[in-house]
DSSP file (Angstrom, degrees, kcal/mol; ACC not computed):
  #  RESIDUE AA STRUCTURE BP1 BP2  ACC     N-H-->O    O-->H-N    N-H-->O    O-->H-N    TCO  KAPPA ALPHA  PHI   PSI    X-CA   Y-CA   Z-CA
    1    1 A M              0   0    0      0, 0.0     2,-0.1     0, 0.0    10,-0.1   0.000 360.0 360.0 360.0 150.6  -35.2   17.0   35.0
    2    2 A S    >   -     0   0    0      1,-0.1     3,-1.6     8,-0.1     4,-0.1  -0.445 360.0-125.0 -77.7 147.2  -38.0   17.8   32.7
    3    3 A D  G >  S+     0   0    0      1,-0.3     3,-2.0     2,-0.2     5,-0.3   0.759 105.9  73.7 -62.0 -24.8  -40.2   15.1   31.1
    4    4 A E  G >  S+     0   0    0      1,-0.3     3,-0.5     3,-0.1     4,-0.3   0.728  86.3  64.6 -62.8 -19.7  -39.4   16.5   27.7
    5    5 A L  G <  S+     0   0    0     -3,-1.6    -1,-0.3     1,-0.2    -2,-0.2   0.494  88.7  71.5 -79.7  -2.2  -35.9   15.0   28.0
    6    6 A F  G X  S-     0   0    0     -3,-2.0     3,-1.9     3,-0.3    -1,-0.2  -0.159 114.3 -98.4-112.7  38.7  -37.4   11.4   28.1
    7    7 A S  T <  S-     0   0    0     -3,-0.5    -2,-0.1     1,-0.3    -3,-0.1   0.880  85.9 -47.9  50.8  47.9  -38.5   11.0   24.4
    8    8 A A  T 3  S+     0   0    0     -5,-0.3    -1,-0.3    -4,-0.3    -4,-0.1   0.550 116.6 113.3  72.7   9.7  -42.2   11.8   25.1
    9    9 A L  S <  S-     0   0    0     -3,-1.9    -3,-0.3    -6,-0.3    -1,-0.3  -0.831  74.9-109.1-106.6 149.1  -42.3    9.5   28.1
   10   10 A P        -     0   0    0      0, 0.0    -8,-0.1     0, 0.0    -7,-0.0  -0.513  28.9-123.0 -67.6 146.7  -42.8   10.6   31.7
   11   11 A R  S    S+     0   0    0      1,-0.2     2,-0.6    -2,-0.1    -9,-0.0   0.763 105.7  51.2 -67.9 -21.3  -39.5   10.0   33.6
   12   12 A N  S    S+     0   0    0      2,-0.0     2,-0.5     0, 0.0    -1,-0.2  -0.967  74.8 177.4-112.9 114.2  -41.5    7.9   36.1
   13   13 A L        -     0   0    0     -2,-0.6     2,-0.5    -4,-0.1    -4,-0.0  -0.971  15.6-153.6-122.4 120.4  -43.5    5.2   34.2
   14   14 A E        +     0   0    0     -2,-0.5     2,-0.3     2,-0.0    -2,-0.0  -0.818  17.9 179.6 -96.0 127.7  -45.5    2.6   36.1
   15   15 A L        -     0   0    0     -2,-0.5     2,-0.3     4,-0.0    29,-0.0  -0.874   7.1-174.4-122.3 157.2  -46.1   -0.7   34.4
   16   16 A A    >   -     0   0    0     -2,-0.3     3,-2.5    27,-0.0    25,-0.3  -0.983  41.4 -86.5-144.7 153.8  -47.9   -3.8   35.4
   17   17 A V  T 3  S+     0   0    0     -2,-0.3    25,-0.2     1,-0.3     3,-0.1  -0.416 119.5  30.2 -57.7 132.0  -48.4   -7.2   33.9
   18   18 A G  T 3  S+     0   0    0     23,-2.9    -1,-0.3     1,-0.3     2,-0.1   0.236  86.5 139.0  98.2 -12.3  -51.4   -6.9   31.6
   19   19 A A    <   -     0   0    0     -3,-2.5    22,-2.7    21,-0.1     2,-0.3  -0.416  52.8-127.3 -66.7 138.0  -50.8   -3.3   30.7
   20   20 A L  E     -A   40   0A   0     20,-0.2     2,-0.3    -2,-0.1    20,-0.2  -0.698  30.9-168.0 -83.8 138.2  -51.3   -2.3   27.1
   21   21 A V  E     -A   39   0A   0     18,-2.7    18,-2.3    -2,-0.3     2,-0.4  -0.898  15.0-156.2-129.4 157.6  -48.3   -0.5   25.6
   22   22 A L  E     -A   38   0A   0     -2,-0.3    16,-0.2    16,-0.2     2,-0.2  -0.996  22.8-125.3-134.0 125.0  -47.7    1.4   22.4
   23   23 A L        -     0   0    0     14,-2.6    13,-2.8    -2,-0.4    14,-0.1  -0.506  18.7-171.9 -70.3 136.7  -44.2    1.8   20.8
   24   24 A L        +     0   0    0     11,-0.2     2,-0.3    -2,-0.2    11,-0.2   0.419  69.0  42.2-106.9  -2.7  -43.4    5.5   20.2
   25   25 A H  S    S-     0   0    0      9,-0.1     2,-0.6     0, 0.0    11,-0.1  -0.956  90.8 -98.8-140.1 156.9  -40.2    4.8   18.3
   26   26 A N        +     0   0    0     -2,-0.3     8,-0.3     8,-0.2     3,-0.0  -0.686  41.7 167.1 -76.1 121.2  -39.0    2.4   15.6
   27   27 A L  S    S-     0   0    0      6,-2.1     7,-0.2    -2,-0.6    -1,-0.2   0.819  77.3 -10.1-100.0 -46.5  -37.1   -0.5   17.3
   28   28 A A  B > > +D   33   0B   0      5,-2.7     5,-2.1     1,-0.1     3,-2.1  -0.574  62.0 179.7-155.8  81.0  -36.9   -3.0   14.4
   29   29 A V  G > 5S+     0   0    0      1,-0.3     3,-1.9     3,-0.2     5,-0.1   0.855  83.1  61.9 -56.8 -37.5  -39.0   -2.1   11.5
   30   30 A E  G 3 5S+     0   0    0      1,-0.3    -1,-0.3     2,-0.1     4,-0.1   0.695 109.5  41.9 -64.3 -17.6  -37.9   -5.2    9.6
   31   31 A H  G < 5S-     0   0    0     -3,-2.1    42,-2.1     2,-0.1    43,-0.5   0.161 123.3-103.5-112.5  15.3  -39.5   -7.3   12.4
   32   32 A R  T < 5S+     0   0    0     -3,-1.9     2,-0.6    40,-0.2    -3,-0.2   0.811  80.8 131.1  67.0  33.6  -42.6   -5.1   12.6
   33   33 A L  B   < +D   28   0B   0     -5,-2.1    -5,-2.7     4,-0.1    -6,-2.1  -0.840  37.5 129.7-111.1  89.9  -41.6   -3.3   15.9
   34   34 A M    >   -     0   0    0     -2,-0.6     3,-3.0    -8,-0.3   -11,-0.3  -0.830  66.6 -54.6-138.2 171.7  -42.2    0.3   14.9
   35   35 A N  T 3  S+     0   0    0      1,-0.3   -11,-0.2    -2,-0.3     3,-0.1  -0.258 126.0  24.5 -49.1 123.0  -43.9    3.5   16.0
   36   36 A G  T 3  S+     0   0    0    -13,-2.8    -1,-0.3     1,-0.3     2,-0.1   0.258  83.5 142.1 101.0 -10.9  -47.5    2.5   16.7
   37   37 A S    <   -     0   0    0     -3,-3.0   -14,-2.6   -15,-0.1     2,-0.4  -0.424  40.3-145.7 -64.2 136.1  -47.0   -1.2   17.4
   38   38 A Q  E     +A   22   0A   0    -16,-0.2    33,-0.4    -2,-0.1     2,-0.3  -0.839  27.7 153.0-108.9 142.9  -49.2   -2.4   20.1
   39   39 A G  E     -A   21   0A   0    -18,-2.3   -18,-2.7    -2,-0.4     2,-0.4  -0.890  34.7-118.1-151.5-178.1  -48.5   -5.0   22.8
   40   40 A K  E     -AB  20  68A   0     28,-1.6    28,-3.0    -2,-0.3     2,-0.3  -0.998  28.9-116.0-133.6 134.0  -49.2   -6.2   26.2
   41   41 A V  E     + B   0  67A   0    -22,-2.7   -23,-2.9    -2,-0.4    26,-0.2  -0.521  34.2 172.0 -68.5 126.9  -46.8   -6.6   29.2
   42   42 A V  E     +     0   0A   0     24,-3.2     2,-0.3     1,-0.4    25,-0.2   0.598  63.0   4.7-111.4 -18.3  -46.5  -10.2   30.1
   43   43 A D  E     - B   0  66A   0     23,-1.5    23,-2.7   -27,-0.1     2,-0.4  -0.971  50.6-151.2-162.8 151.1  -43.7  -10.1   32.6
   44   44 A I  E     - B   0  65A   0     -2,-0.3     2,-0.5    21,-0.2    21,-0.2  -0.995  23.5-157.2-125.6 121.5  -41.4   -7.6   34.5
   45   45 A V  E     - B   0  64A   0     19,-2.8    18,-2.0    -2,-0.4    19,-1.7  -0.868   8.7-171.4-111.1 128.6  -38.0   -9.1   35.4
   46   46 A F        -     0   0    0     -2,-0.5     3,-0.1    16,-0.3    14,-0.0  -0.838  29.8-106.9-112.7 152.0  -35.8   -7.8   38.2
   47   47 A S    >   -     0   0    0     14,-0.4     3,-2.3    -2,-0.3    -1,-0.0  -0.391  60.5 -73.5 -66.6 154.5  -32.2   -8.7   39.0
   48   48 A P  T 3  S+     0   0    0      0, 0.0    -1,-0.2     0, 0.0     3,-0.1  -0.279 123.5  14.7 -53.1 129.6  -31.8  -10.9   42.1
   49   49 A G  T 3  S+     0   0    0      1,-0.3     2,-0.2    -3,-0.1    10,-0.1   0.175 103.4 109.3  89.8 -17.4  -32.5   -8.7   45.2
   50   50 A D    <   +     0   0    0     -3,-2.3    -1,-0.3     4,-0.1    10,-0.2  -0.621  37.0 155.9 -90.4 152.3  -34.1   -5.8   43.3
   51   51 A H    >   -     0   0    0      8,-1.3     3,-1.7    -2,-0.2    10,-0.1  -0.965  55.0 -94.1-166.3 164.7  -37.8   -5.0   43.4
   52   52 A P  T 3  S+     0   0    0      0, 0.0     8,-0.1     0, 0.0    -2,-0.0   0.705 121.6  45.9 -62.8 -21.2  -40.1   -2.1   42.9
   53   53 A N  T 3  S+     0   0    0      6,-0.1     7,-0.1    -3,-0.0     4,-0.1   0.164  80.0 142.1-107.9  19.0  -40.1   -1.1   46.6
   54   54 A H    <   -     0   0    0     -3,-1.7     6,-0.1     5,-0.2    -4,-0.1  -0.242  57.2-129.0 -60.7 145.8  -36.4   -1.3   47.2
   55   55 A D  S    S+     0   0    0      4,-0.1     2,-0.6     3,-0.0    -1,-0.1   0.870  96.4  71.3 -63.6 -36.7  -34.9    1.3   49.5
   56   56 A R  S >  S-     0   0    0      1,-0.2     3,-1.4     3,-0.1     4,-0.2  -0.726  79.0-146.9 -84.6 121.7  -32.2    2.1   46.8
   57   57 A V  G >  S+     0   0    0     -2,-0.6     3,-1.9     1,-0.3     4,-0.3   0.877  96.5  58.2 -56.6 -41.3  -33.8    3.9   43.9
   58   58 A A  G >  S+     0   0    0      1,-0.3     3,-0.7     2,-0.2    -1,-0.3   0.745 100.2  59.1 -63.4 -22.0  -31.4    2.3   41.4
   59   59 A S  G <  S+     0   0    0     -3,-1.4    -8,-1.3     1,-0.2    -1,-0.3   0.350  90.6  71.6 -88.9   6.3  -32.6   -1.2   42.5
   60   60 A R  G <  S+     0   0    0     -3,-1.9    -1,-0.2   -10,-0.2    -2,-0.2   0.560  75.9  95.2 -92.9 -11.0  -36.2   -0.4   41.6
   61   61 A L  S <  S-     0   0    0     -3,-0.7   -14,-0.4    -4,-0.3   -11,-0.0  -0.675  76.6-126.9 -85.1 128.1  -35.6   -0.5   37.8
   62   62 A P        -     0   0    0      0, 0.0   -16,-0.3     0, 0.0     3,-0.1  -0.358   5.8-137.0 -68.6 154.7  -36.4   -3.8   36.2
   63   63 A C  S    S+     0   0    0    -18,-2.0     2,-0.3     1,-0.3   -17,-0.2   0.691  85.1   2.2 -83.0 -18.7  -33.6   -5.4   34.1
   64   64 A A  E     -B   45   0A   0    -19,-1.7   -19,-2.8    26,-0.2     2,-0.4  -0.977  55.0-150.8-162.0 152.0  -36.2   -6.3   31.4
   65   65 A V  E     -BC  44  89A   0     24,-2.8    24,-2.8    -2,-0.3     2,-0.6  -0.999  19.9-147.2-123.1 128.1  -39.9   -6.0   30.5
   66   66 A I  E     -BC  43  88A   0    -23,-2.7   -24,-3.2    -2,-0.4   -23,-1.5  -0.861  19.4-175.4-101.7 122.8  -41.3   -8.8   28.3
   67   67 A V  E     -BC  41  87A   0     20,-2.6    20,-3.0    -2,-0.6     2,-0.8  -0.951  23.2-136.1-120.9 133.9  -44.0   -7.6   25.9
   68   68 A D  E     -BC  40  86A   0    -28,-3.0   -28,-1.6    -2,-0.4    18,-0.2  -0.817  21.2-175.9 -88.6 113.3  -46.2   -9.7   23.6
   69   69 A F    >   -     0   0    0     16,-2.5     3,-2.4    -2,-0.8   -30,-0.2  -0.913  12.3-159.5-107.8 101.8  -46.3   -7.9   20.3
   70   70 A P  T 3  S+     0   0    0      0, 0.0    -1,-0.1     0, 0.0   -31,-0.1   0.767  90.4  52.7 -54.9 -27.5  -48.7  -10.0   18.1
   71   71 A G  T 3  S+     0   0    0    -33,-0.4     2,-0.1   -39,-0.1   -32,-0.1   0.475  77.7 126.7 -87.1  -1.5  -47.3   -8.5   14.9
   72   72 A Y    <   +     0   0    0     -3,-2.4   -40,-0.2    13,-0.2   -39,-0.1  -0.350  28.9 173.5 -62.5 130.8  -43.7   -9.3   15.8
   73   73 A S        +     0   0    0    -42,-2.1   -41,-0.1    -2,-0.1    -1,-0.1   0.242  40.4 103.1-123.4  11.8  -42.1  -11.3   12.9
   74   74 A G  S    S-     0   0    0    -43,-0.5     3,-0.1     1,-0.2   -43,-0.0  -0.073  85.6 -54.3 -85.0-171.9  -38.4  -11.5   14.0
   75   75 A P        -     0   0    0      0, 0.0    -1,-0.2     0, 0.0     2,-0.1  -0.357  68.6-101.4 -63.2 143.4  -36.4  -14.4   15.5
   76   76 A P        -     0   0    0      0, 0.0     8,-0.1     0, 0.0     9,-0.1  -0.395  20.5-158.9 -71.0 142.6  -38.1  -15.8   18.6
   77   77 A F  S    S+     0   0    0      9,-0.6     2,-0.3     6,-0.3     7,-0.1   0.674  81.3  45.1 -85.0 -22.2  -36.7  -14.8   22.1
   78   78 A F  S    S-     0   0    0      5,-0.3     8,-0.1     8,-0.2    -1,-0.1  -0.902  71.8-139.4-126.9 150.8  -38.3  -17.9   23.6
   79   79 A S  S    S+     0   0    0     -2,-0.3    -1,-0.1    -3,-0.0     5,-0.1   0.742  76.8  95.4 -81.5 -23.8  -38.5  -21.6   22.6
   80   80 A E  S >  S-     0   0    0      1,-0.2     3,-1.8     3,-0.1    -2,-0.1  -0.525  72.4-140.7 -71.5 128.5  -42.1  -22.1   23.6
   81   81 A P  G >  S+     0   0    0      0, 0.0     3,-1.5     0, 0.0     4,-0.2   0.827 101.1  62.0 -57.8 -31.9  -44.5  -21.7   20.6
   82   82 A S  G 3  S+     0   0    0      1,-0.3     3,-0.2     2,-0.1    -2,-0.1   0.683 105.7  46.9 -69.4 -15.4  -47.0  -19.9   22.8
   83   83 A R  G X  S+     0   0    0     -3,-1.8     3,-2.1     1,-0.1    -6,-0.3   0.115  75.0 122.1-109.5  20.5  -44.4  -17.2   23.5
   84   84 A R  T <  S+     0   0    0     -3,-1.5    -7,-0.3     1,-0.3    -1,-0.1   0.792  78.1  42.1 -54.3 -34.9  -43.4  -16.7   19.8
   85   85 A T  T 3  S+     0   0    0     -3,-0.2   -16,-2.5    -4,-0.2     2,-0.3   0.222  84.9 121.4-102.8  14.9  -44.3  -13.0   19.8
   86   86 A G  E <   -C   68   0A   0     -3,-2.1    -9,-0.6   -18,-0.2     2,-0.4  -0.639  44.8-163.8 -77.7 133.0  -42.8  -12.2   23.2
   87   87 A V  E     -C   67   0A   0    -20,-3.0   -20,-2.6    -2,-0.3     2,-0.6  -0.967  14.7-136.1-123.0 133.4  -40.1   -9.5   23.0
   88   88 A I  E     -C   66   0A   0     -2,-0.4     2,-0.5   -22,-0.2   -22,-0.2  -0.793  21.1-168.7 -90.1 119.5  -37.6   -8.7   25.7
   89   89 A L  E     -C   65   0A   0    -24,-2.8   -24,-2.8    -2,-0.6    -2,-0.0  -0.939   3.3-165.6-110.0 127.3  -37.2   -4.9   26.2
   90   90 A R        -     0   0    0     -2,-0.5   -26,-0.2   -26,-0.2   -27,-0.1  -0.846  28.3-100.8-111.5 147.8  -34.3   -3.7   28.3
   91   91 A P        -     0   0    0      0, 0.0     2,-0.3     0, 0.0    -1,-0.1  -0.296  45.5-178.8 -60.1 148.9  -33.8   -0.2   29.8
   92   92 A R        -     0   0    0      2,-0.0     2,-0.3     0, 0.0     0, 0.0  -0.985  21.2-135.3-147.2 157.4  -31.4    1.9   27.9
   93   93 A T        -     0   0    0     -2,-0.3     2,-0.3     0, 0.0     0, 0.0  -0.814  23.2-170.9-110.7 155.7  -29.9    5.4   28.1
   94   94 A G        -     0   0    0     -2,-0.3     2,-0.3     3,-0.0     3,-0.0  -0.859  28.7 -88.8-138.7 173.1  -29.6    7.8   25.3
   95   95 A E        -     0   0    0     -2,-0.3     2,-0.4     1,-0.1     0, 0.0  -0.604  43.9-111.8 -82.9 143.4  -28.0   11.1   24.4
   96   96 A R        -     0   0    0     -2,-0.3     2,-0.5     2,-0.0    -1,-0.1  -0.616  29.9-145.8 -74.2 131.3  -29.9   14.3   25.1
   97   97 A R              0   0    0     -2,-0.4    -1,-0.0     1,-0.1    -3,-0.0  -0.860 360.0 360.0-101.6 133.5  -30.9   15.9   21.8
   98   98 A E              0   0    0     -2,-0.5    -1,-0.1     0, 0.0    -2,-0.0   0.411 360.0 360.0 -97.9 360.0  -31.0   19.7   21.7
């Protein structure tokens, strides 16, 4: 499939803890998660038994990526004050737009 089908993202995207990220879509404008919001990956979470080098391709996808968005103003995902601006992002599928 062509990369154009993935909302301006490459279909294979490599992330690492510490990577800087930029939102390309509005996720929650009312909480300051919008196109152009900048953050940093603080954790990549896999389901038990899954990992990036798994033999099964489907088991290489994390179940969540935790990103610190300093401008995030919504309800906290974590109870620790130091993680107040951490946001849990989960993979999702969407409809192809023609």
